[in-house]
N, C-alpha and C positions, 0 to 999 in steps of 0.2 A: 504494500500500500504506500502511496505517496501522499504527503500532506502539503498543501499550498495555502499561503495567506492571500486573501483578497479583501479589497475595501468594501465591496457591496455583495454580501453573501447571497441575498435574495436574487439579484440580477444574475449572478454566476450560476446559481441552481436553475433558474429559468432558462438561461442560455444552454446549459447542459441538456435539459429536457428537449429544447427545440432542435438540438443537433442529434437527437436519438439516444441520449444517455438515459439512465434511470436512477432517480433519487431513491435511496434506501433508508435514509435517516436524516431528519432535518429538525432544527431547533429554532426557537426564537431566542431572545435574550435569556441568559441563565444567571441567576444570582451567584456572584463569586467566580464567574467564568465568562467566556465569550460565546458568540454564536458560532454554530458549526453546521456542516452538511456533509453527509457521506453519499457517494453515488458511484455507479458503474458507468464507465465510458462505453460507447457503442462496441468496442472490442472486448469488453468484459473486465478490464482492469479497474480496480477499486481506488478511488480518490477521496481524500478528506479535505474539505475546505474549512479554513478558520478565518473569522473576521479579524482584520488588522485595524489598528487605529490610525 
C-alpha cells in the first residue's frame, strides 16, 4: 500500500471514482486525527490518502 498526502481529500476521492477506482474506506474529520480515504486504483493497487494542511 502507498500513502499520499493531498490538500483536498474529498476532491481526490471523487476524482479516483471518476477514473474507475473504488473507494473502500472514507472518513470525515476525526477528533485527534486527520481525514483519510482508502481506495483501489483501477489496476487493483490499494492507496491511502491523508489530508495535509
